[in-house]
C-alpha positions as CSV (number, residue, x, y, z in Angstrom):
1,X,2.3,34.0,-5.5
2,X,5.2,31.4,-5.4
3,X,7.9,32.1,-7.8
4,X,8.3,30.2,-11.0
5,X,11.3,28.6,-12.9
6,X,11.3,31.4,-14.9
7,X,11.7,33.4,-12.0
8,X,14.2,31.4,-10.4
9,X,16.4,30.7,-13.8
10,X,16.9,34.8,-14.1
11,X,18.4,35.0,-10.6
12,X,21.7,34.4,-10.6
13,X,24.7,34.9,-8.0
14,X,26.8,37.9,-8.8
15,X,30.1,36.0,-9.2
16,X,28.4,33.9,-12.1
17,X,26.8,37.4,-13.6
18,X,31.0,39.2,-13.4
19,X,32.3,35.8,-15.1
20,X,29.8,35.5,-17.7
21,X,30.7,39.3,-18.6
22,X,34.5,38.7,-18.6
23,X,34.0,36.0,-21.1
24,X,31.7,37.7,-23.4
25,X,32.8,38.9,-26.6
26,X,31.3,41.5,-29.6
27,X,30.7,39.3,-32.5
28,X,28.2,38.5,-35.7
29,X,25.9,36.0,-34.7
30,X,23.1,34.8,-36.9
31,X,19.5,33.6,-35.6
32,X,16.0,33.1,-37.3
33,X,13.2,34.9,-36.2
34,X,9.8,33.9,-37.0
35,X,6.6,35.0,-36.6
36,X,3.1,34.1,-35.4
37,X,0.5,34.0,-38.2
38,X,-2.4,32.8,-36.3
39,X,-3.4,31.4,-33.1
40,X,-6.2,29.5,-31.5
41,X,-7.9,26.8,-29.6
42,X,-4.6,26.0,-27.9
43,X,-2.6,25.9,-31.7
44,X,-0.2,28.6,-33.0
45,X,1.0,29.0,-36.3
46,X,4.4,30.1,-37.1
47,X,6.3,31.1,-40.4
48,X,10.2,31.7,-40.6
49,X,11.6,29.3,-38.5
50,X,12.9,26.5,-41.4
51,X,15.7,24.8,-39.2
52,X,12.9,24.0,-36.3
53,X,12.8,20.2,-35.3
54,X,10.1,18.2,-33.7
55,X,9.3,18.4,-30.3
56,X,11.8,21.8,-29.9
57,X,10.8,24.6,-27.6
58,X,9.8,28.0,-29.6
59,X,10.0,30.9,-27.2
60,X,7.8,33.6,-28.1
61,X,8.3,37.3,-27.8
62,X,5.3,37.8,-25.1
63,X,6.5,35.3,-22.8
64,X,4.4,32.3,-24.1
65,X,6.0,29.3,-25.0
66,X,4.9,26.5,-27.4
67,X,5.8,23.0,-28.6
68,X,6.7,22.4,-32.2
69,X,4.1,19.4,-33.4
70,X,3.6,19.6,-37.2
71,X,5.9,20.5,-40.0
72,X,4.7,22.0,-42.7
73,X,5.9,23.6,-46.3
74,X,6.8,27.4,-45.5
75,X,5.1,27.2,-41.6
76,X,5.2,24.8,-38.4
77,X,2.2,24.1,-36.3
78,X,3.1,24.3,-32.5
79,X,1.1,23.5,-29.6
80,X,0.8,26.4,-26.8
81,X,2.3,25.3,-23.3
82,X,2.2,28.8,-22.0
83,X,-0.2,31.7,-23.3
84,X,-0.3,35.4,-22.2
85,X,-2.9,37.8,-22.8
86,X,-0.8,39.7,-25.6
87,X,-0.2,36.7,-27.8
88,X,-1.5,37.8,-31.4
89,X,-0.6,37.7,-34.4
90,X,2.8,38.8,-35.6
91,X,4.3,38.1,-32.6
92,X,7.9,37.4,-32.8
93,X,9.1,33.5,-32.3
94,X,12.6,32.0,-31.7
95,X,13.9,28.5,-31.6
96,X,15.4,27.4,-28.4
97,X,17.6,24.1,-29.7
98,X,16.4,22.5,-26.6
99,X,13.6,19.5,-26.0
100,X,10.9,19.9,-23.6
101,X,12.1,18.9,-19.7
102,X,11.1,19.0,-16.7
103,X,12.9,18.7,-13.2
104,X,12.8,15.3,-11.1
105,X,13.8,14.1,-7.9
106,X,12.5,13.4,-4.0
107,X,11.6,17.4,-3.4
108,X,8.4,16.4,-5.9
109,X,6.9,14.0,-3.4
110,X,3.8,15.3,-1.5
111,X,3.4,18.0,-4.4
112,X,0.9,18.7,-6.9
113,X,2.3,19.9,-10.0
114,X,1.4,20.4,-13.7
115,X,2.9,18.8,-16.7
116,X,5.7,21.2,-16.9
117,X,6.7,20.9,-13.6
118,X,5.1,23.6,-11.7
119,X,3.5,23.8,-8.5
120,X,0.2,23.8,-8.3
121,X,-0.1,23.5,-4.4
122,X,0.9,27.3,-3.4
123,X,4.5,26.1,-2.0
124,X,7.8,27.6,-3.6
125,X,9.3,25.2,-6.5
126,X,11.0,22.2,-5.1
127,X,15.0,22.5,-5.0
128,X,16.6,20.0,-7.3
129,X,19.4,20.2,-9.8
130,X,18.2,16.8,-11.9
131,X,16.1,16.8,-15.1
132,X,14.7,14.6,-17.2
133,X,13.6,15.0,-21.1
134,X,9.5,14.1,-21.8
135,X,10.1,12.0,-24.7
136,X,12.6,9.6,-24.2
137,X,13.7,6.4,-25.7
138,X,12.6,3.1,-23.5
139,X,14.8,1.0,-22.1
140,X,16.4,-1.4,-24.2
141,X,16.0,-5.3,-24.1
142,X,19.8,-5.7,-22.3
143,X,18.8,-3.4,-19.3
144,X,15.5,-5.1,-18.5
145,X,15.2,-8.1,-16.1
146,X,12.2,-10.3,-15.6
147,X,9.2,-9.4,-13.8
148,X,9.6,-11.5,-10.4
149,X,8.6,-9.3,-7.4
150,X,4.6,-9.1,-6.6
151,X,2.8,-5.5,-6.3
152,X,0.5,-5.7,-4.0
153,X,-2.8,-3.4,-4.8
154,X,-4.8,-4.5,-1.5
155,X,-7.6,-5.9,-3.7
156,X,-8.7,-9.4,-3.0
157,X,-9.2,-10.4,-6.2
158,X,-6.4,-9.0,-7.9
159,X,-3.5,-10.1,-5.6
160,X,-4.9,-13.6,-5.3
161,X,-6.8,-14.2,-9.0
162,X,-5.1,-11.5,-11.4
163,X,-1.6,-10.9,-9.7
164,X,0.6,-7.9,-10.8
165,X,4.2,-7.7,-10.5
166,X,6.6,-4.6,-9.7
167,X,7.6,-3.8,-13.9
168,X,4.2,-5.0,-14.9
169,X,1.5,-3.0,-17.3
170,X,-1.5,-3.7,-16.3
171,X,-5.0,-2.0,-17.4
172,X,-8.0,-0.6,-15.7
173,X,-10.8,-0.6,-18.1
174,X,-14.6,-0.5,-17.8
175,X,-17.6,2.3,-18.3
176,X,-17.6,5.3,-16.4
177,X,-18.6,4.7,-12.8
178,X,-17.8,2.0,-12.1
179,X,-14.7,2.3,-9.7
180,X,-11.5,2.0,-11.8
181,X,-10.2,5.2,-10.1
182,X,-11.1,3.7,-6.9
183,X,-9.5,0.8,-7.5
184,X,-6.1,3.0,-8.8
185,X,-6.4,5.0,-5.1
186,X,-6.5,1.7,-3.0
187,X,-3.7,0.7,-4.9
188,X,-1.6,3.6,-4.0
189,X,-2.3,3.8,-0.4
190,X,-1.6,0.2,0.2
191,X,1.9,0.8,-0.6
192,X,2.4,2.3,2.5
193,X,5.9,1.3,4.0
194,X,6.6,-0.6,1.0
195,X,9.2,1.8,-0.4
196,X,7.4,2.1,-3.6
197,X,7.2,5.7,-4.7
198,X,4.0,6.8,-6.5
199,X,3.4,9.2,-9.5
200,X,-0.4,9.8,-9.9
201,X,-1.6,11.7,-13.3
202,X,-4.9,13.3,-13.8
203,X,-5.8,14.1,-17.3
204,X,-8.8,16.4,-18.2
205,X,-10.8,15.9,-14.8
206,X,-12.8,18.3,-13.3
207,X,-11.4,20.5,-10.8
208,X,-13.8,18.7,-8.0
209,X,-12.5,15.0,-8.8
210,X,-9.0,16.4,-8.5
211,X,-9.3,18.1,-5.0
212,X,-11.2,15.1,-3.9
213,X,-8.3,12.8,-5.1
214,X,-6.0,15.0,-3.6
215,X,-7.7,14.9,-0.2
216,X,-8.2,11.3,-0.3
217,X,-4.8,10.2,-0.6
218,X,-3.9,13.3,1.9
219,X,-6.3,11.5,4.6
220,X,-4.4,8.3,3.8
221,X,-1.0,9.5,4.5
222,X,-0.2,8.5,0.8
223,X,1.3,11.8,0.1
224,X,4.1,11.2,1.4
225,X,5.1,9.0,-1.2
226,X,3.0,9.9,-4.1
227,X,3.4,13.2,-6.6
228,X,0.3,14.4,-8.3
229,X,0.4,15.5,-11.6
230,X,-2.9,17.7,-12.8
231,X,-3.9,18.9,-16.5
232,X,-7.6,19.8,-15.3
233,X,-10.1,19.7,-18.0
234,X,-9.7,23.7,-18.4
235,X,-6.3,23.2,-19.0
236,X,-4.6,24.0,-22.6
237,X,-5.0,20.7,-24.7
238,X,-1.3,20.9,-24.9
239,X,-0.6,20.2,-21.0
240,X,-3.4,17.3,-21.4
241,X,-1.4,15.8,-24.2
242,X,2.2,16.3,-22.0
243,X,0.8,15.0,-18.6
244,X,1.1,11.4,-19.1
245,X,5.1,11.8,-20.4
246,X,5.5,14.3,-17.2
247,X,4.6,11.5,-14.5
248,X,6.5,9.4,-16.6
249,X,9.5,11.1,-16.4
250,X,9.0,11.8,-12.8
251,X,8.5,7.9,-11.7
252,X,11.4,6.8,-14.7
253,X,14.2,9.1,-12.9
254,X,13.5,7.2,-9.7
255,X,13.4,3.7,-11.5
256,X,16.9,4.2,-12.8
257,X,18.4,4.9,-9.2
258,X,17.3,1.6,-8.3
259,X,14.0,2.5,-6.9
260,X,10.3,1.1,-6.9
261,X,7.7,3.2,-8.6
262,X,4.2,3.3,-9.7
263,X,2.3,5.4,-12.1
264,X,-1.0,5.5,-12.5
265,X,-2.5,7.4,-16.0
266,X,-6.2,8.6,-15.4
267,X,-6.9,8.2,-18.1
268,X,-5.8,7.7,-21.6
269,X,-8.8,7.7,-23.1
270,X,-9.0,11.6,-22.4
271,X,-5.6,11.7,-23.4
272,X,-6.5,10.0,-26.9
273,X,-9.2,12.5,-27.5
274,X,-7.2,15.5,-26.6
275,X,-4.3,13.9,-29.3
276,X,-6.9,13.7,-31.7
277,X,-8.2,17.3,-31.3
278,X,-4.9,18.4,-31.8
279,X,-4.3,16.6,-34.9
280,X,-7.3,17.3,-36.3
281,X,-6.9,21.2,-35.5
282,X,-2.9,20.7,-37.5
283,X,-4.7,19.3,-40.1
284,X,-3.2,16.0,-39.7
285,X,-5.1,13.8,-42.1
286,X,-7.4,11.3,-39.6
287,X,-8.0,7.7,-39.6
288,X,-10.3,5.5,-38.0
289,X,-12.8,7.1,-35.4
290,X,-10.8,10.5,-36.8
291,X,-7.6,9.6,-34.5
292,X,-4.6,9.9,-36.1
293,X,-2.6,6.9,-37.4
294,X,0.3,7.1,-35.0
295,X,-2.3,6.9,-31.5
296,X,-1.4,3.6,-31.0
297,X,2.7,4.4,-31.5
298,X,2.0,7.2,-29.1
299,X,0.7,5.0,-26.3
300,X,2.9,2.2,-27.0
301,X,6.3,4.5,-26.7
302,X,4.7,5.6,-23.6
303,X,4.1,2.4,-21.7
304,X,6.9,0.7,-23.3
305,X,9.5,2.7,-20.5
306,X,7.6,1.0,-17.8
307,X,10.1,-1.9,-17.2
308,X,12.0,-3.9,-14.3
309,X,15.5,-2.9,-14.8
310,X,18.6,-5.5,-14.7
311,X,20.4,-5.6,-11.8
312,X,23.7,-3.9,-13.5
313,X,21.0,-1.3,-14.5
314,X,20.2,-0.6,-10.7
315,X,17.6,-3.0,-10.7
316,X,14.9,-0.3,-10.5
317,X,10.9,-0.8,-11.7
318,X,8.3,1.4,-13.1
319,X,4.9,-0.1,-12.6
320,X,2.1,1.5,-15.0
321,X,-1.6,1.1,-14.4
322,X,-2.9,2.9,-17.4
323,X,-6.9,3.5,-17.4
324,X,-9.2,3.4,-20.1
325,X,-12.9,4.2,-20.5
326,X,-15.4,1.9,-22.3
327,X,-18.7,3.0,-23.2
328,X,-21.9,0.4,-22.9
329,X,-19.3,-2.5,-22.1
330,X,-17.8,-2.4,-25.7
331,X,-14.0,-3.4,-24.8
332,X,-13.6,-4.2,-28.5
333,X,-13.5,-0.1,-29.4
334,X,-10.3,1.2,-31.1
335,X,-8.6,2.7,-27.9
336,X,-9.6,-0.2,-25.6
337,X,-8.2,-2.8,-27.8
338,X,-4.9,-0.8,-28.5
339,X,-4.5,-0.5,-25.1
340,X,-5.0,-4.0,-24.4
341,X,-2.3,-5.3,-26.7
342,X,0.0,-2.9,-25.6
343,X,0.0,-3.8,-21.9
344,X,0.5,-7.1,-20.1
345,X,-3.2,-8.0,-18.6
346,X,-6.1,-5.9,-18.3
347,X,-8.4,-5.6,-15.0
348,X,-12.3,-5.3,-16.7
349,X,-14.8,-3.3,-14.6
350,X,-18.1,-4.8,-15.4
351,X,-21.2,-2.2,-15.3
352,X,-23.8,-5.0,-14.3
353,X,-21.6,-6.4,-11.3
354,X,-21.3,-2.9,-10.2
355,X,-25.6,-2.7,-10.7
356,X,-26.1,-6.1,-9.2
357,X,-23.8,-4.6,-5.8
358,X,-20.7,-7.0,-6.2
359,X,-17.6,-4.6,-5.5
360,X,-15.5,-3.5,-6.8
361,X,-17.2,-5.4,-9.9
362,X,-13.8,-7.1,-11.4
363,X,-15.0,-9.5,-14.3
364,X,-12.9,-12.5,-13.4
365,X,-14.1,-13.5,-16.9
366,X,-12.6,-10.9,-19.1
367,X,-10.0,-10.1,-16.6
368,X,-6.2,-11.7,-17.1
369,X,-2.3,-11.1,-16.0
370,X,-0.1,-12.6,-18.5
371,X,3.2,-12.0,-16.4
372,X,1.9,-11.5,-12.4
373,X,1.7,-15.3,-11.8
374,X,5.2,-15.6,-12.4
375,X,6.0,-12.8,-9.8
376,X,3.3,-13.9,-6.9
377,X,4.1,-15.4,-3.7
378,X,4.4,-19.4,-3.6
379,X,2.5,-19.6,-0.9
380,X,-0.6,-17.5,-2.4
381,X,-0.2,-18.7,-5.5
382,X,-0.6,-22.5,-3.9
383,X,-3.9,-21.4,-2.2
384,X,-5.5,-19.4,-5.1
385,X,-4.1,-22.5,-7.5
386,X,-7.6,-23.3,-8.3
387,X,-9.6,-21.0,-7.0
388,X,-10.1,-18.9,-10.4
389,X,-10.9,-21.9,-12.2
390,X,-13.6,-23.3,-9.4
391,X,-15.2,-19.6,-9.4
392,X,-15.8,-19.6,-13.1
393,X,-17.3,-23.2,-13.3
394,X,-19.8,-21.7,-10.2
395,X,-20.9,-18.8,-12.3
396,X,-21.6,-21.3,-15.0
397,X,-23.2,-23.5,-12.8
398,X,-25.8,-20.8,-11.1
399,X,-27.2,-19.9,-14.2
400,X,-28.8,-23.1,-14.1
401,X,-30.4,-23.0,-10.9
402,X,-32.5,-19.7,-12.4
403,X,-34.5,-22.3,-14.6
404,X,-35.7,-23.9,-11.1
405,X,-34.5,-27.7,-12.0
406,X,-33.5,-29.8,-8.9
407,X,-29.9,-30.5,-8.8
408,X,-27.8,-33.1,-6.8
409,X,-26.5,-32.5,-3.6
410,X,-23.4,-32.2,-4.4
411,X,-24.0,-29.9,-7.4
412,X,-26.0,-27.9,-4.4
413,X,-22.6,-27.9,-2.2
414,X,-20.6,-26.6,-4.7
415,X,-22.9,-24.0,-5.7
416,X,-23.5,-22.6,-2.2
417,X,-19.5,-22.9,-1.9
418,X,-19.3,-20.6,-4.9
419,X,-22.0,-18.4,-3.4
420,X,-19.7,-18.2,-0.1
421,X,-16.4,-17.1,-2.4
422,X,-18.0,-14.4,-4.1
423,X,-19.4,-13.1,-0.7
424,X,-15.3,-13.3,0.3
425,X,-14.1,-11.2,-2.7
426,X,-16.4,-8.4,-2.2
427,X,-14.5,-5.6,-0.8
428,X,-15.5,-1.6,0.4
429,X,-13.7,1.1,-1.3
430,X,-10.5,2.6,0.4
431,X,-9.9,-0.5,2.7
432,X,-6.5,-1.8,1.2
433,X,-6.3,-5.3,2.8
434,X,-2.5,-6.8,3.6
435,X,-1.3,-9.8,2.4
436,X,-0.8,-11.7,5.3
437,X,-4.8,-11.3,5.7
438,X,-5.5,-12.7,1.7
439,X,-3.3,-15.7,3.2
440,X,-5.3,-16.4,6.2
441,X,-8.8,-16.2,4.5
442,X,-7.6,-18.3,1.5
443,X,-6.5,-21.2,4.2
444,X,-9.6,-20.5,5.8
445,X,-11.7,-20.9,2.5
446,X,-9.4,-24.1,1.1
447,X,-10.0,-25.4,4.6
448,X,-13.9,-25.3,4.1
449,X,-13.8,-23.1,8.0
450,X,-16.4,-20.6,5.7
451,X,-19.1,-23.3,4.7
452,X,-20.9,-23.2,7.8
453,X,-21.0,-19.5,8.3
454,X,-24.2,-17.6,6.9
455,X,-23.5,-15.5,4.2
456,X,-24.8,-12.4,6.4
457,X,-22.2,-12.7,8.6
458,X,-19.4,-13.2,6.6
459,X,-18.2,-9.5,6.8
460,X,-18.2,-9.6,10.7
461,X,-16.1,-13.1,10.6
462,X,-13.6,-11.5,7.9
463,X,-13.2,-8.8,10.1
464,X,-12.5,-10.7,13.3
465,X,-10.1,-12.9,11.1
466,X,-8.3,-9.6,10.1
467,X,-7.7,-8.8,13.6
468,X,-6.5,-11.8,14.4
469,X,-4.0,-12.0,11.6
470,X,-2.7,-8.4,12.7
471,X,-1.8,-9.4,16.3
472,X,-0.2,-12.8,15.5
473,X,2.9,-12.2,13.5
474,X,2.6,-14.4,10.7
475,X,4.0,-13.8,7.4
476,X,4.0,-15.8,4.2
477,X,7.3,-17.0,5.2
478,X,5.8,-19.3,7.7
479,X,4.7,-22.7,6.6
480,X,0.9,-23.6,5.5
481,X,1.1,-26.0,8.7
482,X,1.6,-23.0,10.8
483,X,-1.4,-20.9,9.0
484,X,-3.6,-23.8,9.0
485,X,-3.2,-24.5,12.8
486,X,-3.5,-20.8,13.5
487,X,-6.6,-20.2,11.3
488,X,-8.3,-23.1,12.8
489,X,-7.8,-21.9,15.9
490,X,-9.1,-18.2,15.5
491,X,-12.2,-20.3,14.3
492,X,-12.6,-22.7,17.0
493,X,-12.7,-19.5,19.5
494,X,-15.1,-17.8,17.3
495,X,-17.2,-21.0,17.9
496,X,-17.5,-21.4,14.5
497,X,-16.0,-24.6,14.8
498,X,-15.9,-26.8,17.7
499,X,-12.1,-26.9,19.6
500,X,-10.4,-29.9,19.5
């Protein structure tokens, strides 16, 4: 069995213990001792600790640990973080005088841990001297900078039409089973070699889903720069409540060291339900849909910690990609609307698009990025300038073709070009694409080089284009004429356009 943090803290060098004995003096000490009134469903009611403060750790005589979560007259409510089989009513409780914190540092890269920082992968506890509080204030406005660097997801639609910048908070929203987690995993995989440290938080998921996510990242080589924080479905409600704050703390420590980080919360719908469960058990007044009134504040103070720091504060960044689930495509329900108003944009995954085979099923009409365009590379921004507008116009024009009405030749050409663009925007799962390839197909589309290609042959044509780009050495720093000449030459070699 791997040693726990409690075991490692009790083993002290003989010199340290000797020094403590020399400084020890017998004197009167006063301390508060409480007692458990009742315990159940991950909640403990405690009496006899009048000096307890919110979010303070309570140590229980049997070795359990709790966190003060509710203050009432004559008693307090605490959420259990660790629970032994010996915990019963009457167990003594003691104040610790400390807030909940976890160890942070590079030693956690490649590891799977719980929200308390304890390893879940069977390996020893990472050696690190730094710690971070789970609940801290977000960086002040004077420490923040404008979002100006792009964060590439490897997805065609997002990187070109709905870009994300480092330090942005972009919401992934959609029904269950539409591929939100797959898109988040692709984003993590695409950070290889980009000096972005990732934290993936799994909240309330089945163990099979947790194992699948870990194995997917391991096979892709993404675990080398990723920490996975897990509070699975069978975990105590207190751990599921703390999971996103633990992941944020890990990423925040790297951000203040001047590093770029990415944290994914999968998902905040489960987190909100857990918070509602804890609040109702602690008899807090229910609000809309039985959620407590401070659910908005809870997620706001979590996501506000993601930002891009100014140069005088080391210049690090933390990009947050929270995931939220909708039911029957209802984007206007309580928790989704809360998170939409907190974040800087959303990527909406449509179940109807998924059923039609448009993958990933990103609905461009309901997706928006309020910041990313300012961080988008000028070359990509120029090529994709009118593409979103043209695509939206095509979707409106396509509706008229369902009535069988006869269209003008120019209108038919626009619809055909839009259909080709829709095929170009499709992308397989676990296949993030480099930004140079995005530049190549954008130039090819704007030059009309795909217009004469059959839709059945587009996938093979794109794969050949991807190989050509990988071998060309072209970068976004090269001017458009170089890209245009290279792309035309590649298409000429493939006999899709006569050689000049």
